[in-house]
N, C-alpha and C positions, 0 to 999 in steps of 0.2 A: 593162611589158615593152615598148610604142611608143614610148616616151621613150627607154629603152635602143638601140633598135634607131636611131634617128636621131643618137644621139650616135655611135655605132659607125659610121656612113655618115659622118659630118662627118670625124670622124677619118681617116677613109680618103683624103679629099681635101685632106688637111692638108700642108704643108710640113715635112718633119721638122727643117729648118735654121730658119725663122722660126715653125714653129708655129702658122701661120695659112693659112687658105684658099688653095689654090695660083694665083698668079698666072703668066699664059703659061706652063701647066705644060709640062716636058720631061720623056721617061723616057729615062734611059741605060741603057748595056748590060745591066747586070745586074739590070735591072728596075726600080727604085727610082725615084720621081718627086719632082720638085721645082719648085719657081718657077726661071724662068730666070735671074732677077737673081741668086738666092742660090746656084746651082752655080756660077755663072759666078764670083760674088765667092770662094766657096770655094777654087775651081780658080786665082783669080789669086795666091791666095797659096801653091800648092801649084808655080806655074810653077818657080820657083828648082829645084826637086827634079827637074824634068823627068817626073815619075811623078803622076798623078793619080788620087784614089782618090774612091770612094763613101763620103760621111759617115756611113753605117747600117752596111753590109756588108765595110768597108775594102778590096772588090775594086778592083784597081789596074788603069789603063788606060794604054798609049802607042802612039802619041801621043794628043796631048788631042784627045777626041771632039770632034764638030760637033754642036753642039745645035740641035735642032731642035723646034719646039712642036707640043705634043701636041693636035690640035685635038679630037680625040674628049673627053679629058680636061677640054679649055677649055670644050666644051660642055656637059659635066656640073656644072662647076665654078659655070659661070654660072647653071644652072639651081637648084644648091642656093641661091646666093646670092639668088633671088628668093623662096624661101623665107620669107626674114627671118631665118634661124638664123645665129647669129656663130659661126665657127668658133674664135676666139678662146680660150685657157683662160680661165678665172675669175681673178679679180684676186688670190685668195690662192694661185694656182700660181706667181705671178710672185716673184722675190727680192726682198727689203727689205733694208734697210740692215745689219739683224742676219742676215740670212741667207746661205748660203754657194748663191752663184749657178752657174749651169753655164759651163763654160769653152767649151763649143761652141757656145750658141746666139748667133745674133746679133740683133743689136737690142736687144731687150727681154729680158732673160735670165731662165730660169726658174730655181726653186729646184733645187737638186743632191738627187739622190736618194741618189748612193752616191760614193764617193771610191774612186779605185782607186790601191793601195799601189804598183803598177808602172808605170802611165801618169803617175802622179802628177796627177791632174786628176780635177776632179769633173763628175758628168754628171747630168743630168735623166733621167727614165724614159723619153724619147723617144732620147737619145744613149745611154743605156746599154745598148739593146738590143743592140746587136754583141755585147756581153760576155757575151751567153745566149746566142748564135747561133754565133758564129764560133770555132772549135775552138780557136786558140792563145789568145783573149781570154778561155775560160771559165775558164782556168787564174790570172788575176790575182785578185789578192786585192784585195775588197771591203771596204769597211768604210763605216759613217754618217758623213756630210759633216760637218766642225766645221772652223771657222776657225783653231784653233790644229793642224789638220792640216799647215798649211804649217811650222809651227814643227819638225816632225820632219823635215825636209829639211835636209843638212846645207849650210849656206850657203857651205861651201870647195868642196866636191866636188859638189854637186846630187844627192847621195845620200841614199835615205831611211837615217836613224838607226835600224838594226837592231841598234845594239851598245851596251853600257852599259860606260863606265869608272869602276871601284869605286875607283879610287885618286884621280880628279878629281871623283868622283861627278857624271857627267854623261853625257846620250846622245852616242853618236859614232856614224858611218857605220863599213863595214868598212875605207874607205882611211885613216880617221881612225886604227885600231889597228893600222895598219903604217907610220904617218908621226910624228905626233909623241905620239901613245899607245904608240910600240913598247915593249914591256917593262913595259906596266902591266899590272893586274889587270883583264882586260876579258872581260866574258860577253855571251852575246846578251842581247837586251832581255826576250824572252821569260824567260829563267831568271832575270833579275832581278828583273821581274814576278812570276812565282814565287813569288821568294824572301819579296819585300814582300808579296805577298799573303797569306804565312801569316803574317806579322808583323801585317798587317792584321786576318786573323781573330781572333789573339792580342788586338789591340788593341781589336775591337770585342768581343769577349767581356768583356775587362777592364771596358770602357765598358758594356756590357750591364750586369755585374754591380753596376755601380759606380751604374747608374739604379736596379736593382732595390733596390739597397741603401738607396738615397735614398728610392725611393718606400716603402721600409719605416718609413724614419725620418719622412719625412711624416706616413705613417699614423699613424705612433707618436705624433708631435706633436701630429696631431688628435686623438687620442685622450686625449692629454693635456691639451690645453685643453678638451675635453669633460670630463674628469676634474676639471681645475680648475674649472672653472665649477661643476660639481654639488657640488663639496666647499664652493666660496666659498657657494653658494646655501644648501647645508645649514649651514653655519656660521652663516650671516645667520640663518637660520629658528630654528637652535637657541639662537642668542645672543639673539633677541629673546624666545625664551620665557624663557630662563634669567633676564632682566633682567625681564622681565613679572612672574615668579614671585616675583623680588626685590623688585619694586614692591608686589607682592599681599602679599608677608610683611609687607613695612614697613607696608604700611596698614591689613593686620590687627592687626600690633602697635600701630600708632598707635589702630585703634580699639579694642582691649583696654585699653590705657591711659586712654582717654578714658571706657570703661565703668568701670573701675574708678574712676576718680577719680570719677565722677558717683555710681556705687553707695557708695563710701565719702563721698561727699559728701553724700547723702541719708542715709546711716545715722550720721553728727557730727550733722547738722542735726538728725536727729529724738531723737537722745539728748540734743541741747542744749534743744530745745524741751521735751522729755519733763520734762526738769530745771525748765526755766523753768516749767513749768505748775505743777508739784509747790510751786515757790518761791512763786510768784504766788496760789496757792490757800493757802500757810501764811500770807503776806503778810496776805491778806482774812480767815483766821482770826485772826491775832493784832489786827489792827485790830476785829473785832467784839469779840473778848474783852477788848481794851484799852477800847471803849467800856462794856462791862457792867462793867469796874472803877470804870471812872469817875463811873458811874452809881451803883454800889454805895457810893461812897466820900461821896456826898454824902446817903446812908441817914442820917436822924436817929435812928432805933430801932435801939438798942444789939443785941438781940435778934434782929432780922432781919437786921443785918448779919454776926453770928455764923453765924448760922446758912448764909448764904448764900456765904459768903467760903471756906468750904473746896472747894466745888465751883466755884467761879469762880476760884480761885488755880492749879488744875491746869493745865498747859501740854502740849499735845500734842510729842510726840518732833521734836525739829527737823530738816528737812531736811540730809544730808551733803551740804556743798559744798566739802568738801575737794580732790575731783579738780577742780576747776576750777582750771586752769593756763594763762593769757591769754599768748598769744604772737604778739603783733601781725606780721601779714603773713607768717607763717612756717609756715603750714598744708601747703600743697602744693608750696610752692617747690623743697624737697628731691627731688622726682619731677622736676620741671623740669630741674635740675641733672642727676640720673642720664639724663635722656633726653639733655641736652646732650654729655655724657660718652660716651654711646653713639655718640652724632653723631660726635664727634670720633674715636672709635676707628674706626668705619665709614671715613671719612676718609681716616685713616691706612692702613688696610688698602687700600683702594681707589687711593691712591697708590701705594703700595708695589707692587700687583698689577698696576697697569694698567702699569706698565713691562714689564713682563714680558709680557703679554697684547700690546702694541705691538710688544716687539721679535720674540714668535712670529709675528705677521701679516707683518711686514715681513720675515721670514726665508724665507718660502714661496719657494722657487726649484724651478722644474720641472726645467731646465737642470741638467747637471752641476755639481758644486762648482767655484769657482773654486781654482786651484793653492793652496798654501802661499804666503805672501810670501817674499822670499827675503833682503832687506835690513832692518835696524831700524826703517828708516822706513816701509817697506811694513806692519811689525807694528804700529806705532804708528797706522797708517789706521784701526786695528780697537781702540785702545787703550778702555778701561774703569774709571770711577772706582770703586772699591770699599773699602766701608766695612764695619766689624766690626760686628756683630749681640750689644749686650751680652746678650741674653736667652739666647743660646747659649753664654757666657763661663765656664769653670770661674771659681771662686772665688776664684785666685789668680792671675787675668789681670786688669792694671791697662791700663786702654783711655786712651789719649790722643792727641793731633794728628786730634781731630774723628772718634774712632774709627775711625784707620787703622793704629793702632799698639798693639800688645800686649807687655806684659813682666810674666815672672814673678816674682809678689812671694811673700816668706817669709809674709805680713801675709794673711788674706782679706780679699776685698772684702766691700761692705755690699749685694750684689745681692738684690734678692727674689727669692721662688721662682719658678720658672717648668718647664714640662715641656720646653722645649727647652734646658736648660740640661746642658751634660758635668758629670759627676759624679766619674769615675773618674780621669780624668787631664786633663792641661793642654792642653784644646783648643778651638777655636772657627770658628764659620762666617760667612760673609760675610751682610751683609745682604740683598744683592741677589742675584736669580737668575740665572743664566747661561745664554744660550740664543744660537743663531747664529754667527756669527764675534765673539771676543772676544781681548783681549791684555791682560796686565797682569804687573808685575814686583813681586816681593819683596826688599826689603833686609833681610837679617837678621845678627845679629852673636849671639857665644857659641859653644858647644861643638855644639851639634846642634839643627836644626830639621828637621819635615817640613811641605814645600809642597804642598797636596793640592789636590783638588775630590772632591764627595761630592753624593751625595742629600741633601733634605731627610728622609727618614724614617731616615737611618741610626739606630742605635741612640745612646742617651746615656749609658749605662753599661755596664759589665762590658768584658769582652776585645772583642764583636763592635762596640765603639763606636770602636774603635783605626782612625786613618785606614791606609786599605791593608790592612788585615788581614780584611777582607769585600769582598763583591762589590758593595759601594754605594760604593765609595771609590777613588781611586787616589791614589799619593802619592809624592812624590820626596824621598827620606830624604839630608839634606844634614847632612855635618860637615865638620870641618878637615881630613879626609884622604883622603874617598872619598865617592862617591856609591851609592845603591842606590835600585831603584825597586819600590816594593810594590802587589800589587794580590791581593785574595782569599788574604792571608797567604801570599803567594808573593814572594822577594825576587829581583830580576836584579841583577847588579854593574854598572853603569854608568861608563863612564871618559870623563874630559873635563878641561879646565882647571878649576883651582880660582877660586870666584869668590864675593863676599858679595850678590851680586844675582841670581836666578834668574827668568827670564822665561816665562811660561807662556802657549801659543797653545792656543785651543778653537776649533776648528770643529764645533757640536754636529749639526748636521746632517750632516755628512760623516763624523761618528765619528772625529774627529781630535783629539788632545791632546798636545801636545809641550811639551817642558820646553827651556829653553835656558841656558846659562850665558852671560852679559851681563857684558862689560867694555867694551874699547874695539872688541871684535868680538863677535858672536854666536856662539855652536857649541853646536849641537844635542847634547842629552844623550841624551834618550830620547822615542821618539815611538809614542803607541798608536792603533790602527787597531782601533774596534770599532762599536756601537751603543748609543746612548744614549737611554734609554727616558722617561727624568724631566729637568726643568730641573736644573740643577748649581749646587753653592754652593762659593767659593773659601772654602779652609781651612789653620788653621795648628795644627800638634802641636810643643809646646817640651817639653825633657827636662830643663831645670836653671835653675834658680833665677838671676835677673839676665839670662837671654837675650832679645832683642827681635827683634821683627820687623815691618816697617811695609810696608802699601803704596803704593806710590810715586805720586807724582803726575806721570802723562806728558802732559800737556798744557799 
């Protein structure tokens, strides 16, 4: 508190013009004191008006008062100086290059505290005091100081621009409204501000709503990132388990085959050795018998010869060796051939399924699906080379052009029996499974062809096997006169230009299936929006002998 008292005393002996301790203090008639040089300089500027006033209270004097040094104040100021305290304001109170300076400070100017919209001047706290003390000044409008406030002064009329011209969209003073802006749509600046303020609030609400929406989107995307990471980690873990199981299964099968081979080897070797021992025993017995007979042949006693011959001439039953079938180097080679065949089949399956796995991985897309292409060039970027699967072909379908083309024949083809083969009608599926974004084209000739897509587990026989007549296939029925779209045994008429070429676009993840008539231009015939739960396969269904359809090469 003592420090605050010293501060107040020091300010009491400061000049309100220079804001420093009084030098040669003088007291004018209103009672306010100033440095003699400061008040003289102030009044020198007012000499032309012939009226002199107090810088603080604005009381006027005529004629100009004679200034006399206030000796008592001078003594007090000198005593105050001896205490070593400085009366000058701290540096942070002075106006810097970026600050608004007080218009009434002389010498080094202080920062402005308020701006008077009536006086059109900036005031520091000292020089603003009359606006709080003097009646007429109390009515003036005070605002925070700003360097841009001078821009509110009309350069032509030197008046505050309190009006706004809506016609020219600019601020004007009241003299402008009756001068060059006469007849324009003018309102008070306050009224225009109110209107714009309402618009501003609406804009802020929209911005805040967008911020909330974007924050939700960001949060959702973060959740998606976490979900993608979790899903990827689980897929890696599950895939490793599955491949480990496959490896373990193959290793077990390898061990089983090895064990079976060794077991069979032991059995066969044991049988051979058993037979070998019998034969060797028989050889020994025969050699002994041969020696006895030889000895008997040299017996001179006829009676002894005849007596011993019957017993020596009898031979044991010979060992049956008819089962011996020597096949050099062809004992277990058939096993190797069977294992090699299994290896080749596994390689074929892995090769076929790997494409599906790879496409499934690359088609993972968190963000919204991309829009359907608008030009054929755009569709061709997603083109897929499709071949027909002979194992699904009806026996009356002849495949050619590298299994890209099928033709209905009267003569049945020599296909082997297979559970995937269509048996009721002339249908066939592609070898490749379709996921992600795919595009292909079918060139057909004849009276009628169905261009279809289907799940792998569609029936192969009966009415449920027909494309478009179940909930596992979608088909465009093309004939020489009209189009129809079939799904779940419900037909929908389709209009569009006749063409021998049909384009099919699939966005599996987005659930979009589109059929196009392709000629010089592409015309959308029918689009399906659904949810596909399995990989799809391209399909063809023929109605007449001689009808052909071919999956076109697009690259």
